[in-house]
C-alpha positions as CSV (number, residue, x, y, z in Angstrom):
1,M,37.9,80.2,70.2
2,N,36.9,76.4,71.2
3,N,33.5,75.7,72.4
4,R,33.7,75.2,76.1
5,I,34.9,79.5,76.1
6,S,32.8,80.6,73.9
7,G,30.2,78.8,75.7
8,K,31.6,79.8,79.3
9,I,31.7,83.5,78.1
10,A,27.6,83.0,76.8
11,E,27.3,82.1,80.3
12,T,29.5,85.1,82.0
13,L,26.5,87.7,79.7
14,A,23.5,85.9,80.9
15,A,25.0,86.2,84.6
16,V,25.7,90.0,83.8
17,Y,22.6,90.5,81.9
18,F,20.4,89.2,85.1
19,L,22.4,91.3,87.3
20,L,21.7,94.5,85.5
21,H,18.4,93.3,85.7
22,G,18.0,93.3,89.3
23,F,18.7,89.5,89.7
24,R,21.4,87.9,92.4
25,V,23.2,85.0,91.0
26,V,22.6,81.8,93.2
27,A,24.5,79.5,91.9
28,R,26.6,78.5,88.2
29,N,27.1,75.5,86.8
30,Y,24.6,73.6,89.4
31,V,25.2,69.8,89.3
32,T,23.3,67.6,91.2
33,G,25.8,64.3,91.0
34,R,25.2,60.9,88.8
35,R,22.3,59.0,88.4
36,T,20.3,61.4,89.5
37,G,18.5,61.2,86.0
38,A,19.2,65.6,86.5
39,G,20.9,67.8,84.0
40,E,23.3,70.8,85.3
41,I,21.7,74.1,85.7
42,D,23.9,77.1,84.6
43,L,22.4,79.8,85.8
44,I,20.2,79.8,88.8
45,V,19.3,83.7,89.7
46,V,16.8,85.3,91.9
47,K,15.3,88.2,92.4
48,K,12.5,89.1,95.2
49,N,10.6,85.8,95.7
50,L,11.2,84.9,92.6
51,L,13.7,81.9,91.8
52,V,14.9,81.7,88.1
53,F,16.9,78.3,86.6
54,V,18.4,79.5,83.2
55,E,19.6,77.7,80.3
56,V,21.9,79.4,78.3
57,K,22.8,77.9,74.8
58,K,25.0,79.4,72.6
59,R,25.2,78.4,68.6
60,S,25.5,80.0,65.2
61,S,22.5,81.9,66.1
62,I,19.7,82.3,68.4
63,D,17.3,79.9,66.2
64,D,19.7,77.4,66.0
65,A,20.3,77.6,70.2
66,A,16.7,77.7,71.0
67,Y,16.2,75.1,69.1
68,A,19.1,72.8,71.2
69,I,17.3,73.2,74.1
70,L,15.3,69.8,73.8
71,P,12.0,68.8,75.9
72,Q,14.4,65.5,77.3
73,Q,17.2,68.8,78.9
74,Q,14.0,70.8,79.9
75,Q,13.1,67.3,82.2
76,R,16.5,67.1,83.2
77,I,17.2,70.2,84.4
78,W,13.4,70.7,86.2
79,K,14.5,67.6,88.1
80,A,18.0,69.9,89.2
81,A,15.8,72.9,90.0
82,E,13.8,69.9,91.9
83,N,17.1,69.0,93.7
84,F,18.4,72.0,94.1
85,V,15.0,73.4,96.1
86,K,15.1,70.5,98.0
87,N,19.1,71.0,99.5
88,H,18.8,74.7,99.5
89,P,14.7,75.4,101.8
90,Q,15.0,78.8,102.1
91,F,13.6,79.7,98.3
92,S,11.1,76.2,99.1
93,D,8.1,79.1,99.1
94,F,9.7,81.1,96.1
95,D,8.1,81.6,92.6
96,I,9.6,79.4,90.0
97,R,10.6,80.4,86.7
98,F,12.8,77.9,83.7
99,D,14.1,80.9,81.0
100,A,16.1,80.7,77.7
101,F,19.4,82.9,77.9
102,L,20.2,82.1,73.7
103,V,23.5,83.7,72.2
104,S,24.7,83.8,68.5
105,S,28.4,82.8,67.6
106,K,28.4,86.5,67.0
107,M,27.5,87.3,70.4
108,S,23.9,88.5,70.3
109,F,21.6,87.2,72.8
110,K,17.8,86.9,73.3
111,H,16.3,86.0,76.7
112,I,13.1,84.2,77.0
113,A,11.3,84.7,80.3
114,D,9.4,81.3,81.4
115,A,10.5,79.8,78.2
116,W,8.8,76.0,79.2
117,R,7.2,74.9,82.0
118,R,6.6,71.2,83.2
Protein backbone atom coordinates (compact mmCIF):
# COMPACT_ATOMS: atom_id res chain seq x y z
CA MET A 1 0.00 0.00 0.00
CA ASN A 2 1.48 3.38 -0.94
CA ASN A 3 1.86 6.30 1.47
CA ARG A 4 -0.93 8.36 -0.06
CA ILE A 5 -3.50 5.60 0.32
CA SER A 6 -2.38 4.66 3.83
CA GLY A 7 -2.47 8.36 4.77
CA LYS A 8 -6.07 8.64 3.55
CA ILE A 9 -6.97 5.53 5.54
CA ALA A 10 -5.40 7.11 8.65
CA GLU A 11 -7.43 10.30 8.08
CA THR A 12 -10.62 8.26 7.70
CA LEU A 13 -9.79 6.39 10.91
CA ALA A 14 -9.39 9.74 12.67
CA ALA A 15 -12.71 11.03 11.29
CA VAL A 16 -14.53 7.91 12.47
CA TYR A 17 -12.85 8.17 15.88
CA PHE A 18 -14.07 11.74 16.35
CA LEU A 19 -17.56 10.90 15.08
CA LEU A 20 -17.79 8.08 17.62
CA HIS A 21 -16.78 10.58 20.32
CA GLY A 22 -19.63 12.96 19.52
CA PHE A 23 -17.86 15.36 17.17
CA ARG A 24 -19.14 16.53 13.81
CA VAL A 25 -16.71 16.75 10.90
CA VAL A 26 -16.66 20.30 9.52
CA ALA A 27 -13.87 19.89 6.94
CA ARG A 28 -11.26 17.46 5.68
CA ASN A 29 -8.01 18.51 4.02
CA TYR A 30 -8.67 22.23 4.41
CA VAL A 31 -6.18 24.31 2.39
CA THR A 32 -5.98 28.10 2.50
CA GLY A 33 -4.22 28.59 -0.83
CA ARG A 34 -0.79 29.32 -2.19
CA ARG A 35 1.50 31.97 -0.72
CA THR A 36 -0.40 32.23 2.56
CA GLY A 37 2.29 30.64 4.71
CA ALA A 38 -0.38 28.28 6.00
CA GLY A 39 -0.53 24.55 5.79
CA GLU A 40 -3.21 22.00 5.18
CA ILE A 41 -5.42 20.97 8.06
CA ASP A 42 -6.22 17.27 7.85
CA LEU A 43 -9.43 17.35 9.85
CA ILE A 44 -11.59 20.02 11.47
CA VAL A 45 -14.22 18.82 13.93
CA VAL A 46 -16.66 20.51 16.26
CA LYS A 47 -18.47 19.51 19.44
CA LYS A 48 -20.70 21.99 21.23
CA ASN A 49 -18.60 25.17 21.48
CA LEU A 50 -15.24 23.50 20.74
CA LEU A 51 -13.54 23.70 17.34
CA VAL A 52 -10.68 21.23 16.95
CA PHE A 53 -8.00 21.30 14.27
CA VAL A 54 -6.52 17.81 13.92
CA GLU A 55 -3.18 16.85 12.44
CA VAL A 56 -3.13 13.20 11.40
CA LYS A 57 0.30 11.57 11.15
CA LYS A 58 0.98 8.00 10.07
CA ARG A 59 4.45 6.57 10.50
CA SER A 60 5.97 3.20 11.34
CA SER A 61 5.38 3.81 15.04
CA ILE A 62 3.28 6.11 17.22
CA ASP A 63 6.48 7.77 18.51
CA ASP A 64 7.75 8.41 14.97
CA ALA A 65 4.39 9.96 14.11
CA ALA A 66 4.53 12.23 17.15
CA TYR A 67 8.04 13.44 16.35
CA ALA A 68 6.98 14.17 12.75
CA ILE A 69 4.83 17.13 13.82
CA LEU A 70 7.52 19.79 13.79
CA PRO A 71 7.15 23.30 15.24
CA GLN A 72 7.19 24.82 11.74
CA GLN A 73 4.26 22.63 10.74
CA GLN A 74 2.39 23.55 13.92
CA GLN A 75 2.84 27.23 12.98
CA ARG A 76 1.51 26.65 9.45
CA ILE A 77 -1.51 24.77 10.83
CA TRP A 78 -2.14 27.62 13.27
CA LYS A 79 -2.14 30.11 10.36
CA ALA A 80 -4.52 27.88 8.42
CA ALA A 81 -6.79 27.69 11.48
CA GLU A 82 -6.83 31.50 11.67
CA ASN A 83 -7.80 31.59 8.01
CA PHE A 84 -10.55 29.02 8.53
CA VAL A 85 -12.13 30.97 11.40
CA LYS A 86 -11.86 34.21 9.42
CA ASN A 87 -13.68 32.60 6.47
CA HIS A 88 -16.24 30.83 8.71
CA PRO A 89 -17.33 33.50 11.21
CA GLN A 90 -19.94 31.19 12.74
CA PHE A 91 -16.99 29.63 14.62
CA SER A 92 -15.39 32.90 15.79
CA ASP A 93 -16.63 32.55 19.39
CA PHE A 94 -15.73 28.87 19.71
CA ASP A 95 -12.93 27.55 21.89
CA ILE A 96 -10.07 26.30 19.70
CA ARG A 97 -7.86 23.29 20.25
CA PHE A 98 -5.08 21.63 18.25
CA ASP A 99 -5.02 17.83 18.44
CA ALA A 100 -2.74 15.14 17.04
CA PHE A 101 -4.03 11.81 15.83
CA LEU A 102 -1.10 9.43 15.50
CA VAL A 103 -1.27 6.17 13.55
CA SER A 104 1.31 3.39 13.30
CA SER A 105 1.92 1.19 10.27
CA LYS A 106 -0.01 -1.55 12.10
CA MET A 107 -2.98 0.88 12.28
CA SER A 108 -2.82 1.27 16.05
CA PHE A 109 -3.54 4.87 16.98
CA LYS A 110 -3.33 7.46 19.72
CA HIS A 111 -5.29 10.68 20.08
CA ILE A 112 -3.55 13.54 21.85
CA ALA A 113 -5.97 16.29 22.79
CA ASP A 114 -4.48 19.78 23.04
CA ALA A 115 -1.23 18.52 21.53
CA TRP A 116 0.17 22.03 21.13
CA ARG A 117 -0.67 25.68 21.62
CA ARG A 118 0.44 28.80 19.91
